[in-house]
C-alpha distance (Angstrom), angle and dihedral (degrees) to the residues before:
residue distance angle dihedral
M1 . . .
K2 3.81 . .
Q3 3.77 121.5 .
G4 3.78 113.3 -73.2
F5 3.78 136.1 101.5
S6 3.77 128.5 -57.8
I7 3.78 136.2 -159.8
K8 3.82 124.1 -163.3
Y9 3.78 124.8 -152.7
D10 3.82 111.6 175.6
E11 3.82 104.2 -74.5
L12 3.80 94.4 2.0
S13 3.78 131.8 81.0
Y14 3.80 128.1 -178.9
N15 3.76 129.9 -156.6
N16 3.80 129.0 -173.4
N17 3.78 99.7 -154.7
N18 3.75 100.2 -177.1
G19 3.79 105.5 39.9
R20 3.83 92.0 -134.6
K21 3.77 124.7 149.0
G22 3.77 122.0 -135.2
G23 3.79 111.8 -76.0
Q24 3.83 94.8 11.0
N25 3.81 127.8 112.7
M26 3.80 94.0 -0.4
A27 3.78 97.2 137.9
G28 3.77 94.0 102.9
M29 3.80 95.2 50.6
K30 3.79 114.3 110.0
E31 3.77 123.0 -127.0
G32 3.78 122.6 -137.9
I33 3.84 97.0 17.4
N34 3.80 114.6 -156.2
Y35 3.79 94.0 -124.1
K36 3.82 94.1 -179.6
N37 3.81 90.1 69.3
L38 3.79 98.2 43.4
I39 3.84 98.2 96.7
P40 3.80 139.9 1.4
R41 3.79 101.0 -87.9
K42 3.80 92.3 -145.0
N43 3.80 88.9 65.9
G44 3.80 99.0 48.7
F45 3.78 141.8 -36.8
V46 3.81 142.2 -80.7
F47 3.78 127.8 -141.4
K48 3.80 144.9 169.2
Y49 3.78 134.2 -152.5
I50 3.79 140.0 -178.2
K51 3.78 133.8 -161.7
K52 3.78 116.0 -107.7
D53 3.81 124.5 172.1
N54 3.82 91.6 -17.8
D55 3.82 91.3 -52.3
F56 3.80 128.6 103.3
V57 3.80 111.5 -124.6
H58 3.80 123.2 -167.3
T59 3.78 115.2 -128.3
F60 3.80 98.9 178.3
I61 3.81 140.7 12.9
E62 3.81 131.4 165.6
G63 3.81 140.0 156.1
D64 3.80 144.2 106.5
F65 3.80 91.3 -101.7
L66 3.80 87.9 73.8
D67 3.81 91.1 61.8
K68 3.79 89.5 49.0
V69 3.80 92.9 56.5
G70 3.81 95.5 36.2
I71 3.79 100.4 -111.9
N72 3.80 120.4 145.6
P73 3.84 112.1 -145.4
L74 3.81 88.4 -137.9
E75 3.80 88.4 63.5
V76 3.80 89.1 58.5
I77 3.81 107.2 36.3
G78 3.79 110.4 88.4
H79 3.80 91.7 11.7
T80 3.80 137.4 102.2
L81 3.80 125.0 -124.3
Y82 3.79 91.6 -101.1
E83 3.80 91.3 58.2
F84 3.81 96.7 63.6
L85 3.82 106.7 17.9
P86 3.82 132.1 64.6
E87 3.78 111.1 -94.6
D88 3.81 96.0 -109.0
Q89 3.83 93.0 52.0
A90 3.80 92.0 43.3
K91 3.80 91.1 52.1
Q92 3.81 92.2 51.2
K93 3.80 94.4 48.8
Q94 3.79 91.9 42.7
M95 3.80 87.6 65.5
F96 3.81 91.6 54.5
Y97 3.80 91.1 46.1
E98 3.80 90.2 52.4
I99 3.81 93.2 49.9
A100 3.81 91.2 50.2
W101 3.80 91.5 47.6
N102 3.82 88.1 54.7
G103 3.80 90.1 59.9
E104 3.80 105.5 -88.1
T105 3.79 126.4 126.3
V106 3.80 104.6 -128.1
N107 3.81 129.3 -160.1
Y108 3.78 120.3 -173.2
E109 3.79 142.7 158.1
G110 3.77 121.7 -126.9
S111 3.78 143.6 166.3
L112 3.79 134.4 -136.5
N113 3.80 123.4 -171.3
G114 3.79 94.1 -25.0
S115 3.83 96.9 -43.6
Y116 3.79 124.5 105.7
Y117 3.79 133.3 -142.7
V118 3.80 141.4 172.1
A119 3.81 114.7 -134.8
S120 3.79 136.5 -167.0
L121 3.81 126.2 -157.3
T122 3.81 117.1 -157.6
P123 3.82 120.0 -175.5
S124 3.81 119.5 -138.7
I125 3.81 108.5 -139.0
R126 3.80 126.4 -157.5
N127 3.77 122.6 173.5
S128 3.81 90.3 -9.2
C129 3.81 91.6 -56.4
T130 3.80 130.7 104.7
V131 3.81 110.0 -118.0
E132 3.81 98.3 174.3
V133 3.79 142.0 -13.4
N134 3.80 123.1 -126.8
G135 3.77 117.1 -149.9
T136 3.79 130.8 -163.4
A137 3.79 126.9 -175.1
I138 3.81 132.2 -173.3
D139 3.80 125.4 -158.2
I140 3.82 109.9 -114.6
T141 3.82 97.4 165.4
T142 3.82 95.3 121.8
E143 3.80 93.2 47.5
K144 3.80 92.8 44.1
K145 3.80 94.1 50.5
H146 3.80 90.2 47.9
E147 3.80 89.4 51.1
M148 3.81 90.6 49.5
K149 3.79 90.6 49.4
V150 3.81 91.6 51.4
R151 3.80 90.6 49.5
K152 3.79 90.1 49.6
M153 3.80 91.7 52.0
E154 3.80 91.1 47.5
K155 3.80 90.0 50.9
L156 3.80 91.9 48.5
S157 3.80 90.1 49.7
M158 3.79 91.1 49.8
V159 3.81 91.6 47.8
G160 3.80 90.4 48.6
E161 3.79 92.8 53.1
L162 3.80 91.5 45.6
A163 3.79 90.9 47.1
A164 3.79 94.1 51.6
G165 3.80 92.0 51.3
I166 3.80 95.2 46.2
A167 3.81 94.4 44.9
H168 3.81 92.4 50.3
E169 3.81 93.6 49.5
I170 3.81 94.4 45.3
R171 3.81 103.6 40.0
N172 3.82 99.7 66.6
P173 3.84 98.4 49.7
L174 3.80 89.7 38.8
T175 3.81 90.8 57.5
S176 3.80 91.0 50.7
I177 3.80 94.6 47.7
T178 3.80 92.3 47.8
G179 3.82 92.2 49.5
F180 3.81 94.5 50.5
A181 3.83 91.8 45.0
Q182 3.82 90.0 54.4
I183 3.84 91.5 49.8
I184 3.81 92.1 49.1
K185 3.80 91.1 48.5
E186 3.81 92.1 51.4
N187 3.80 90.7 51.9
A188 3.80 97.9 40.0
N189 3.80 115.1 116.6
D190 3.79 103.4 -164.8
A191 3.80 126.9 66.7
L192 3.82 95.6 -131.8
T193 3.82 92.7 57.4
K194 3.80 90.6 48.5
E195 3.83 90.1 49.5
Y196 3.81 92.0 51.7
L197 3.79 91.6 46.8
E198 3.81 90.8 50.1
I199 3.81 88.5 54.9
M200 3.81 89.3 49.1
L201 3.79 92.4 50.4
N202 3.83 92.0 48.5
E203 3.79 90.9 52.3
L204 3.80 91.5 45.5
D205 3.79 88.4 51.9
R206 3.81 89.2 52.7
I207 3.81 89.9 51.4
N208 3.81 89.4 50.1
K209 3.82 90.4 53.1
I210 3.80 89.8 51.8
V211 3.81 89.9 50.3
N212 3.81 89.1 51.6
E213 3.81 89.1 52.5
F214 3.79 89.4 52.5
M215 3.79 90.6 49.4
F216 3.79 91.2 52.0
L217 3.81 91.2 51.2
A218 3.80 89.9 50.3
K219 3.83 95.9 49.8
P220 3.82 110.7 7.1
N221 3.81 95.4 168.8
D222 3.81 98.7 49.9
T223 3.80 94.2 85.7
T224 3.80 99.5 32.5
E225 3.81 114.0 127.9
F226 3.80 115.0 178.4
K227 3.79 120.7 -158.8
E228 3.78 140.5 146.1
T229 3.79 109.5 -73.9
D230 3.80 134.6 -176.1
I231 3.80 99.2 -129.9
K232 3.81 94.9 -162.2
E233 3.81 91.7 54.1
L234 3.80 90.5 47.0
I235 3.81 91.7 53.4
L236 3.82 92.2 46.6
H237 3.81 88.7 51.2
V238 3.81 91.6 52.9
I239 3.82 91.8 46.9
K240 3.82 87.8 53.6
L241 3.80 90.8 50.0
M242 3.80 90.6 52.3
E243 3.83 94.7 47.4
P244 3.83 95.4 98.4
Q245 3.82 89.6 58.9
T246 3.81 96.6 41.2
N247 3.81 92.9 46.1
I248 3.79 96.4 47.5
N249 3.82 89.7 49.8
S250 3.84 93.8 43.4
I251 3.81 91.8 -120.7
K252 3.79 117.5 158.9
V253 3.81 116.0 -141.8
N254 3.81 115.2 -157.3
A255 3.80 113.2 -164.4
K256 3.79 122.2 -166.3
L257 3.78 103.5 178.2
E258 3.77 127.8 174.2
S259 3.80 114.5 -138.4
S260 3.80 130.1 -132.1
I261 3.81 97.8 37.7
I262 3.79 105.2 141.9
A263 3.79 116.0 178.1
V264 3.77 138.1 176.6
C265 3.80 104.6 -120.4
D266 3.77 143.7 123.2
P267 3.83 100.0 -90.6
N268 3.81 94.1 -161.9
Q269 3.78 92.9 53.0
L270 3.80 92.6 44.6
K271 3.81 88.6 48.8
Q272 3.81 88.3 53.2
V273 3.82 89.7 54.1
L274 3.82 92.8 48.9
I275 3.81 93.4 47.5
N276 3.81 90.8 50.4
L277 3.81 94.1 48.0
I278 3.80 94.7 44.9
Q279 3.81 90.1 46.7
N280 3.81 89.2 54.1
A281 3.80 89.9 49.4
I282 3.81 91.2 50.4
E283 3.81 91.8 52.1
A284 3.81 90.9 47.3
T285 3.82 93.3 53.6
L286 3.80 99.6 45.3
E287 3.79 93.6 102.7
R288 3.78 100.6 31.2
N289 3.81 141.4 49.2
K290 3.81 94.0 -40.0
N291 3.80 101.0 -139.0
I292 3.79 126.4 136.0
N293 3.79 121.8 -174.7
I294 3.80 120.4 -160.8
V295 3.80 118.6 -168.6
L296 3.79 130.3 -173.4
K297 3.80 117.9 -173.7
S298 3.79 142.4 151.3
G299 3.79 115.7 -96.0
K300 3.77 134.7 -163.1
E301 3.81 125.3 -69.2
E302 3.81 95.4 21.1
N303 3.79 94.7 -54.2
Y304 3.77 130.2 129.6
I305 3.79 128.6 -146.6
I306 3.78 131.3 -142.8
Q307 3.80 117.3 -168.1
I308 3.79 126.0 -172.2
V309 3.78 111.7 -169.9
D310 3.80 127.8 -179.0
N311 3.79 130.9 179.3
G312 3.77 93.5 -143.0
S313 3.78 134.2 122.7
G314 3.80 95.9 -56.7
I315 3.80 128.8 -143.2
T316 3.79 126.0 -82.8
E317 3.82 118.8 -118.9
E318 3.80 89.9 -115.4
R319 3.80 92.1 53.3
Q320 3.81 92.1 47.2
K321 3.81 89.7 62.3
T322 3.83 90.4 63.7
L323 3.82 100.9 34.2
F324 3.80 94.6 115.6
E325 3.80 96.8 35.5
P326 3.83 116.5 117.5
F327 3.81 120.6 -107.7
Y328 3.82 94.2 7.0
T329 3.79 112.5 122.8
T330 3.81 140.7 145.3
K331 3.81 92.6 -158.6
E332 3.78 118.9 105.8
K333 3.82 92.5 -133.5
G334 3.79 99.1 25.7
T335 3.79 126.6 120.6
G336 3.79 97.3 -156.5
L337 3.80 89.7 -123.5
G338 3.81 102.9 96.7
L339 3.80 100.4 87.0
M340 3.78 91.8 36.3
I341 3.80 89.4 56.4
C342 3.81 90.2 46.5
R343 3.78 90.9 55.3
R344 3.80 91.6 44.8
I345 3.82 90.2 53.6
I346 3.81 93.5 46.3
E347 3.80 92.2 47.7
N348 3.82 90.1 49.1
H349 3.80 85.6 56.3
H350 3.82 88.8 51.2
G351 3.79 91.3 -112.4
T352 3.79 137.9 119.5
I353 3.79 135.4 -122.6
N354 3.81 122.5 -158.0
V355 3.79 132.0 -178.5
N356 3.80 124.4 -153.7
S357 3.78 117.1 -177.7
R358 3.78 142.9 161.1
T359 3.77 124.3 -165.2
N360 3.82 111.1 -102.6
H361 3.82 91.3 3.6
G362 3.80 102.8 75.5
T363 3.77 140.5 -113.6
A364 3.80 135.1 -83.6
V365 3.79 120.2 -160.5
T366 3.81 115.2 -166.1
V367 3.79 121.2 -164.8
T368 3.81 117.6 -171.2
L369 3.80 118.2 -168.0
P370 3.81 136.7 170.6
T371 3.81 117.9 -103.4
Y372 3.81 126.5 -132.2
C373 3.82 99.0 -75.1
N374 3.78 94.1 48.4
A375 3.78 97.5 39.7
A376 3.81 95.3 48.5
K377 3.80 89.8 68.7
F378 3.78 93.9 66.0
T379 3.80 104.9 23.0
D380 3.80 91.3 106.2
K381 3.81 90.9 51.7
I382 3.79 96.7 58.7
């Protein structure tokens, strides 16, 4: 975009690319724009709106992008933004519509149902007054997702470098402190000193676990050991490990596990993923119905699927956007690395992890991984 000023609101950005004020320097603006020829309709959509009783009403909209995002033109024509968009999105776009109606040419980026576009609003001026605004939008979903992927990789690289530095600086003094604390505890004579030292050692152990998480982020493949694993037995083992927590919190774990799924994986890393996900489910169900369902089943194309479903408090839409971001956590003692590490492990196994959640209805985490035949082809590449 040309030099000007920009404003960002979540998914939207606005740019005034000509610096003009309403009503100024409008001589070059065309009247009666042929909006049907403004853009290739297969790559976006075109639309028009007018101002009526202080509201902006759409008089035309057309383009293949609408089919892609599931919008019927009849739901738009004759309606205001607030009649077919969520209130927060309508409010953001209303601002752009108002600026364009006041004589500015407006460019902005937006998103609809997971697809992205860049739009331009051009006012049509007659007798120094805006009579309508013509809008054009081009689908930039592929470019936007590529950009997001690049940013993600840059962030992971940055986190890895940071993790390696922190882990190296912390591990050596941590080992010394832990060793001396254990010696002092063994030689302590009074119960209170031993109690305080036990607290110290527990906290030092927690720091050590965080350091290990940093080390994994820095070099996730260094400790990977792939071998044939009975996935059902692995899940049953993890459920057994988590029994002290589920029992003390009166949480019922329902396991529906398909037999005979043998996969090439790193069982220790996959166990780490399962422990993390089940731990999250336990924490989510503490104040609700206290049920966790774990499913193992065969998928398509020689994949297998693990689902962990709880009926807990659920996750807000805003929180879901940052679930796999590093250092973002709502837990008092969390590092914000757990889910990020889970995804890193699953991606290293050439799998996927998806989270579906509704507030007050619970959360379902679905992990899809290749089975033995599929995984064997690239085991030596990981």
